[in-house]
C-alpha positions in Angstrom: -10.4 -1.1 -8.0 -9.6 -4.0 -5.5 -12.9 -5.2 -3.9 -12.7 -6.6 0.2 -14.4 -9.9 1.0 -15.1 -10.3 4.5 -14.7 -13.9 6.0 -16.4 -14.9 8.8 -15.4 -18.2 10.7 -18.2 -19.0 13.7 -17.3 -20.4 17.0 -16.3 -23.9 16.9 -14.5 -24.3 20.1 -13.9 -23.1 23.8 -11.7 -20.3 24.6 -7.9 -20.9 23.9 -8.4 -24.0 21.5 -9.4 -22.1 18.4 -7.8 -23.5 15.1 -6.7 -21.6 12.2 -10.0 -21.2 10.1 -8.5 -23.4 7.3 -11.5 -23.8 4.8 -11.6 -19.7 4.8 -8.0 -19.8 3.9 -8.5 -22.4 1.4 -11.2 -20.3 -0.4 -9.4 -16.9 0.0 -6.1 -18.5 -1.5 -8.0 -18.6 -4.8 -8.9 -14.8 -4.5 -5.8 -13.5 -2.8 -4.3 -12.2 -5.8 -7.0 -10.0 -6.8 -9.5 -9.2 -3.9 -8.4 -8.1 -0.3 -9.7 -9.8 3.0 -10.8 -9.2 6.4 -11.1 -12.1 8.9 -13.6 -11.9 11.4 -13.3 -15.1 14.0 -16.3 -15.9 16.2 -13.8 -17.8 18.6 -11.6 -14.6 19.1 -14.4 -12.0 19.4 -17.1 -11.6 21.7 -19.3 -10.0 19.1 -18.8 -11.0 15.7 -21.6 -9.2 14.0 -20.5 -5.9 15.4 -17.0 -6.6 14.2 -18.7 -7.5 10.7 -20.8 -4.6 10.3 -17.7 -2.2 11.6 -15.4 -3.6 9.0 -18.3 -3.7 6.2 -18.6 0.0 6.7 -15.4 0.9 7.0 -14.3 -1.1 3.9 -17.5 -0.7 1.9 -17.5 -4.4 1.2 -20.4 -6.0 -0.7 -19.8 -9.8 0.4 -19.6 -11.7 3.2 -18.6 -15.2 3.1 -19.4 -17.8 5.9 -18.0 -21.4 6.7 -20.3 -23.4 8.4 -20.7 -26.8 10.1 -23.7 -28.1 12.5 -23.5 -27.3 15.9 -22.2 -24.2 17.4 -20.8 -23.0 14.4 -24.2 -23.1 13.0 -26.1 -21.7 16.2 -23.9 -18.7 16.1 -23.7 -18.3 12.3 -27.5 -18.0 12.3 -27.8 -15.2 15.0 -24.8 -13.3 13.6 -26.0 -13.4 10.0 -29.7 -12.2 11.3 -28.1 -9.2 13.0 -25.8 -8.1 10.1 -28.6 -8.5 7.7 -30.7 -6.4 9.7 -28.3 -3.6 9.9 -26.9 -4.2 6.2 -29.4 -5.5 4.2 -27.2 -4.6 1.2 -24.4 -6.8 2.3 -24.8 -10.1 0.1 -24.1 -13.2 2.6 -22.4 -16.5 0.9 -22.6 -19.7 2.9 -20.0 -22.5 2.3 -19.1 -25.9 4.2 -20.8 -29.1 5.1 -23.7 -27.7 6.3 -25.1 -25.7 3.3 -23.9 -28.2 1.1 -26.0 -31.0 2.7 -29.0 -28.7 3.3 -28.7 -25.8 0.5 -32.3 -25.3 -0.1 -33.1 -24.8 3.9 -30.2 -22.2 3.5 -31.1 -20.1 1.0 -34.8 -20.0 1.8 -33.9 -18.4 5.3 -34.0 -14.9 4.0 -30.6 -14.1 5.5 -28.3 -16.0 3.3 -28.3 -15.2 -0.4 -26.1 -17.9 -1.7 -24.8 -21.1 -0.7 -21.9 -23.1 -2.5 -22.0 -27.2 -2.4 -19.1 -29.2 -2.0 -15.4 -28.1 -2.5 -15.4 -24.6 -2.8 -12.4 -23.3 -4.2 -13.2 -23.2 -8.0 -16.9 -22.3 -7.4 -15.8 -19.4 -4.9 -13.6 -17.9 -7.6 -16.0 -17.9 -10.2 -18.6 -16.6 -8.1 -16.8 -13.5 -6.5 -15.4 -12.8 -10.3 -19.3 -12.7 -11.7 -20.6 -10.8 -8.6 -18.0 -8.2 -8.7 -17.4 -8.1 -12.5 -20.6 -9.1 -13.9 -22.3 -12.1 -15.7 -24.8 -14.8 -15.2 -25.1 -16.7 -11.9 -26.1 -19.6 -13.8 -22.4 -20.2 -15.1 -21.3 -20.4 -11.7 -21.0 -24.2 -10.6 -21.8 -25.6 -7.3 -24.3 -22.8 -6.6 -27.5 -22.7 -4.7 -29.7 -19.6 -4.6 -33.4 -18.6 -4.5 -34.9 -17.3 -8.1 -38.6 -16.0 -6.7 -39.8 -19.0 -5.0 -37.8 -21.8 -6.8 -34.3 -23.0 -5.4 -31.8 -22.8 -8.4 -28.8 -25.5 -7.9 -26.4 -25.2 -10.5 -24.2 -28.3 -11.7 -21.3 -29.4 -9.6 -17.8 -28.0 -10.4 -15.3 -30.7 -11.4 -13.1 -31.5 -8.5 -9.7 -29.5 -8.5 -6.8 -31.1 -7.4 -5.2 -29.9 -4.0 -1.8 -29.5 -5.4 -3.0 -27.1 -8.3 -4.2 -24.7 -5.8 -2.6 -22.1 -3.9 -1.0 -22.6 -0.2 -2.9 -21.1 2.5 -2.2 -17.1 2.5 -1.0 -17.0 6.3 -0.2 -13.4 5.8 -4.0 -12.5 5.5 -4.3 -13.1 8.9 -2.5 -13.0 12.5 -1.4 -16.8 12.6 0.0 -16.2 16.2 -3.3 -16.0 17.6 -3.9 -19.7 16.6 -1.1 -21.0 18.1 -2.0 -23.5 21.1 -0.8 -25.5 23.6 -1.4 -29.1 24.3 0.2 -32.3 25.0 1.7 -32.1 21.5 3.8 -29.0 22.3 3.5 -25.5 23.2 3.3 -24.1 19.8 0.8 -26.6 18.2 -1.0 -25.4 14.5 -3.2 -27.2 12.4 -3.3 -28.1 8.9 -5.5 -30.0 6.2 -3.3 -31.7 3.9 -6.3 -33.5 2.0 -10.1 -32.7 1.1 -12.8 -35.4 1.1 -13.1 -39.1 1.9 -12.9 -41.9 -0.4 -15.5 -44.0 1.9 -19.2 -44.0 2.3 -19.7 -44.5 6.3 -23.7 -44.4 6.7 -23.7 -41.7 9.7 -21.2 -39.5 7.9 -22.3 -36.2 6.7 -19.0 -35.8 4.5 -20.2 -38.3 2.1 -22.9 -36.4 0.2 -20.3 -33.4 0.2 -17.2 -35.2 -1.2 -19.0 -38.0 -3.0 -16.2 -40.3 -2.0 -13.4 -38.5 -3.8 -10.2 -38.0 -1.8 -8.0 -35.0 -3.0 -4.6 -34.9 -1.3 -1.5 -32.5 -1.4 1.7 -34.2 -2.3 4.0 -35.8 0.4 6.6 -33.1 -1.0 4.3 -30.1 -0.4 3.1 -31.0 2.9 6.6 -31.4 4.0 7.4 -28.0 2.5 4.4 -26.7 4.4 5.6 -28.3 7.8 8.8 -26.8 7.0 7.7 -23.2 6.6 5.5 -23.2 9.6 8.5 -24.8 11.8 10.8 -21.9 10.3 7.9 -19.0 10.0 6.2 -19.7 13.7 8.6 -22.2 15.4 5.7 -24.7 16.0 6.7 -28.1 17.9 3.2 -29.8 17.4 0.7 -30.2 14.2 -2.7 -31.2 14.3 -3.7 -32.7 10.6 -7.6 -32.2 10.3 -7.9 -34.3 7.3 -11.1 -36.5 7.2 -8.7 -39.4 6.0 -4.7 -38.6 6.3 -3.9 -42.2 5.9 -5.5 -43.4 2.9 -2.3 -43.8 1.2 0.9 -45.5 2.9 3.3 -44.4 0.3 2.3 -40.6 1.0 2.1 -41.0 4.6 5.6 -42.8 4.8 6.9 -39.9 2.9 5.2 -37.1 4.8 6.8 -38.6 7.7 10.4 -38.9 6.4 10.3 -35.6 5.3 9.0 -34.6 8.8 11.6 -36.7 10.8 14.3 -34.4 12.6 11.9 -31.4 12.5 10.8 -32.0 16.1 7.3 -31.6 15.7 4.9 -33.9 17.4 1.8 -34.6 15.3 -1.8 -36.1 15.3 -3.8 -37.2 12.5 -7.3 -39.2 11.6 -7.1 -42.7 9.7 -9.4 -45.7 9.0 -8.7 -49.2 10.9 -8.9 -51.4 7.8 -6.5 -49.1 5.9 -4.0 -48.8 8.6 -4.0 -52.7 9.0 -2.5 -52.9 5.8 0.5 -50.6 6.5 4.0 -52.2 6.9 5.8 -52.5 10.4 8.3 -50.0 8.8 6.1 -47.7 8.0 4.4 -47.6 11.7 8.0 -47.0 12.8 9.0 -44.4 10.6 5.6 -42.6 11.5 6.7 -42.9 15.2 10.1 -41.6 14.4 8.7 -38.5 12.7 6.8 -37.7 16.0 3.4 -39.1 15.1 1.8 -39.2 18.8 -1.7 -39.7 18.6 -3.9 -41.5 15.8 -7.7 -41.1 15.6 -9.6 -44.1 14.2 -13.4 -44.4 13.8 -14.0 -47.6 15.7 -17.8 -47.0 15.9 -19.1 -50.3 17.0 -18.4 -53.2 19.2 -20.9 -55.0 16.8 -19.8 -56.6 13.7 -23.3 -56.7 12.1 -23.5 -52.9 13.2 -20.4 -52.1 11.4 -21.9 -53.5 8.4 -25.0 -51.4 8.4 -22.5 -48.2 8.9 -20.7 -49.6 5.8 -17.7 -50.2 7.7 -18.0 -53.9 7.8 -15.5 -56.2 6.0 -12.1 -55.9 6.9 -12.9 -52.9 9.3 -14.4 -55.5 11.8 -13.9 -55.4 15.8 -11.1 -58.1 15.3 -9.3 -55.4 13.2 -9.7 -52.5 15.9 -8.2 -54.7 18.8 -5.1 -55.9 16.3 -4.3 -52.2 15.5 -4.1 -50.6 18.9 -1.9 -53.7 19.9 0.4 -52.6 16.9 0.3 -49.0 17.9 0.9 -50.0 21.6 4.5 -51.2 20.4 5.2 -48.4 18.5 4.5 -45.7 21.4 1.5 -44.3 19.4 -1.5 -43.5 21.4 -4.7 -44.8 19.6 -7.8 -42.7 19.9 -11.1 -44.3 19.1 -14.4 -43.0 18.3 -17.5 -44.9 18.9 -21.2 -44.4 17.9 -23.7 -46.0 20.2 -27.3 -46.4 20.6 -27.8 -47.3 16.8 -31.1 -48.3 15.7 -33.1 -51.0 15.6 -32.0 -52.3 19.1 -30.2 -49.5 20.7 -30.0 -51.2 24.3 -28.6 -54.0 22.7 -26.0 -52.1 20.9 -24.9 -50.0 23.8 -24.2 -53.0 25.9 -22.3 -54.7 23.1 -20.2 -51.9 22.6 -19.4 -51.1 26.2 -18.3 -54.7 26.6 -15.9 -54.1 23.4 -14.4 -50.8 25.1 -13.7 -53.0 28.1 -11.7 -55.5 25.6 -10.1 -52.3 23.9 -8.8 -51.0 27.3 -7.3 -54.7 28.1 -5.1 -54.9 25.1 -4.0 -51.0 25.3 -5.0 -49.0 28.4 -3.8 -46.0 26.7 -6.4 -46.0 24.2 -8.3 -42.7 24.1 -12.2 -42.9 23.9 -14.9 -40.5 22.5 -18.4 -41.7 22.8 -21.1 -40.3 20.4 -24.7 -41.4 20.3 -26.0 -41.9 16.8 -27.7 -39.1 14.9 -28.9 -39.7 11.3 -27.3 -37.4 8.4 -28.7 -36.6 5.2 -27.4 -39.4 3.0 -29.1 -41.4 0.2 -29.3 -45.0 0.6 -28.4 -45.5 4.3 -30.1 -48.4 5.9 -29.4 -46.6 9.2 -31.1 -43.4 8.1 -34.2 -45.3 6.7 -34.6 -47.0 9.9 -34.4 -43.7 11.9 -37.5 -42.6 9.8 -39.4 -45.3 10.3 -39.2 -45.0 13.9 -39.8 -41.5 13.9 -36.9 -39.5 13.2 -37.7 -36.3 11.0 -35.0 -33.5 10.0 -35.7 -29.8 10.7 -37.6 -27.9 8.0 -36.1 -24.3 8.6 -32.7 -22.6 9.2 -33.9 -21.2 12.9 -35.0 -25.0 14.0 -31.6 -26.6 12.8 -29.9 -23.6 15.4 -31.9 -24.5 18.2 -30.8 -25.8 21.3 -32.3 -29.3 20.8 -30.5 -29.9 17.4 -27.2 -28.2 18.5 -27.3 -31.2 21.0 -28.1 -33.4 18.0 -25.1 -32.1 16.0 -22.9 -32.9 18.6 -23.8 -36.2 18.8 -24.1 -35.9 22.9 -28.0 -35.8 23.4 -29.6 -36.5 20.0 -33.2 -36.6 21.4 -34.1 -39.2 18.9 -37.1 -41.5 19.3 -34.8 -44.5 20.2 -32.3 -42.7 22.7 -34.5 -41.8 25.6 -32.8 -40.7 29.0 -32.4 -44.0 30.4 -30.3 -45.0 27.1 -28.3 -41.5 27.0 -27.6 -41.9 30.8 -26.4 -45.5 30.5 -23.6 -44.2 28.3 -22.7 -41.0 30.0 -22.5 -43.1 33.3 -20.1 -45.4 31.7 -18.2 -42.9 30.2 -17.9 -40.9 33.6 -16.6 -44.2 35.4 -14.3 -45.6 32.4 -12.5 -42.2 31.9 -11.8 -41.8 35.7 -10.5 -45.3 36.0 -8.3 -44.5 32.9 -7.2 -41.0 33.0 -6.3 -39.6 29.5 -2.9 -39.5 28.7 -3.1 -36.1 27.2 -4.0 -34.1 30.1 -0.7 -32.2 30.8 -2.2 -30.9 34.1 -3.3 -34.3 35.8 -0.2 -35.2 38.0 0.3 -38.7 39.4 -1.4 -38.6 42.8 -4.8 -37.3 41.3 -4.5 -40.3 38.6 -4.2 -42.7 41.5 -6.9 -41.1 43.5 -9.1 -41.2 40.5 -8.4 -44.8 39.8 -9.1 -45.7 43.3 -12.6 -44.0 43.6 -13.5 -45.6 39.9 -11.8 -49.1 40.4 -14.7 -50.9 42.4 -17.7 -49.5 39.9 -15.4 -50.8 36.8 -14.5 -54.0 38.3 -17.9 -54.7 38.9 -19.4 -53.1 35.9 -21.6 -50.8 38.2 -21.7 -47.5 36.3 -25.2 -46.2 37.8 -25.4 -42.7 39.4 -21.6 -42.2 39.7 -22.1 -38.9 41.8 -18.9 -39.0 43.5 -16.9 -39.0 40.2 -19.0 -36.1 38.6 -18.1 -34.2 41.8 -14.8 -34.8 41.1 -14.7 -34.0 37.6 -16.4 -30.3 38.9 -13.8 -29.7 41.3 -10.4 -30.9 39.5 -12.0 -30.3 36.0 -9.4 -32.9 34.7 -9.7 -33.5 31.0 -11.9 -35.9 29.2 -11.2 -37.5 26.1 -12.4 -35.9 23.1 -11.3 -35.8 19.4 -8.6 -33.1 18.8 -10.3 -32.0 15.6 -14.3 -31.9 16.1 
C-alpha cells in the first residue's frame, strides 16, 4: 500500500510572485519512489486549512509535512496548523526549515506540531517517514525533535548528504506552470536551488546554526542539465538561483555559465563580496555572456568596524564593496546590495555612516539596487551582536503564538524590529532615506516604469537628495501610492 503525504507550503510572497516550493520538492524527491504526494500552497489558495483537511479526508493521509521560515510563512503556518489539528487531531504534523531548526523546542511544545526536523532534511525525512509508516523507534531517526511527556527529545544530527547523490526535484508532482513568473528577467521565469547551506558565519544570519558552515553544491554538470531540462520542458527564459551563496566556487560558477551560454536564459544569483572580488575578469565576462543580469550581495554596513562585529570583516570591507560594483558595471551586471542598519551598540551612528556609504555606492555605480533592513538578532551562539542586544534588553519569544504575532512578523522581515535600540525616530530615519533614494534612483528592474515617470521621480527627489534632507518625504510617499512603482527588494526573500 502506498501512503500519501500532504506537503504544505505556507504563504511567503504577494500574489503572482510565488516560487516553486523547493524545500518541499527536495524532501519529496527522496520519498517519491514509494510515497504519493499532494502539495497545498498558501501562495495559491485562499484557504489552505480547508484544502489540507479535504485532501486528508479524501486520501486518508496520516502525515502533513510543512516547511517554515519566520515572517509570513510562520504566521500562516501556525494559524493553519491550529485549524487542521482541531479538525483532524489524528493527523501528524511535521515541520522542517530554518525556523524549526533554530527553535525546535518552542515548536514541539506548541501542542500543534508533533515533530520537527533540524538542519538538512532529506536523509532525516526519509528515515522518519519509513519509521512512521512501517514501524520502528523514533530514537533511530536523526535530526528529529519531539516531546516525550514534558521532555523535549533531540536526536543526533544526521550526516550531511551531498546534493549530487540526491534525486532531482520531482517536477511532475505538482503543476509547475503555476510557478512560472514574469519579471525583468523574462516572461517565463522559474527558480532553483543549486546548493544548500553556506560556509560562512555572519553573526546576523539565521542560516549559520542550521548549516553549521557547510556548503553542499550540485555539480556544474547537473545544474546545466537541469537548466536544459527546464528550458525544453517549460520554455523558460529567466532563472532565479535562490542559493544562500551561489558563487562560493569560481570554477563551478564559470562551468555553469559556460553550460548556460546560448540557452537564452537571463538569471540572478546571490554571492559574497570578498569571494567575488577574487574572480578573474574572464569569469565575469563568461557570467555576463551566459545571461547573468543581477548579482545580489550582502554589503551589510558602511562601517568596517561593524562588518567585523558581523564576522564580515577582513577582505569583505567597504572598499571591496565599492570595487566589486565598479567591476560589475563594466560587465553590464547590476549589483543588488543589502544593508543591515541600526546595529548596536550605537545604532544612530551606524545608520549615518551607512547612509553616507550608500551615497558613495551610487556615485560609483548608479544602477546598484539597494535593499535596506533594520538589525534583528538571530539565535546564534557566540554572536557579539546578539550578546549586545540581550544586554540592551532584547529577548526572543517563548511561545509559538508569540513568534507568530504581528510584532514578531515585522521583526522577522527586518522592517520594524521593535528592539530596544530601534525606536521610531531611528526607524523613520532609515525609511525616509530609503524613500528619497529609491525615487532619485528608480530601480532598473521595474519593467512598467517609463522614461517620463523616471524623470519626474528624479526631479521631485533631487533637491532632497542633493541637500541630504530626508525628513517627511510626504510628496514622494504619495507618488508611490499613486503610481505603485516598484521599490528594490531582494528577488529571493
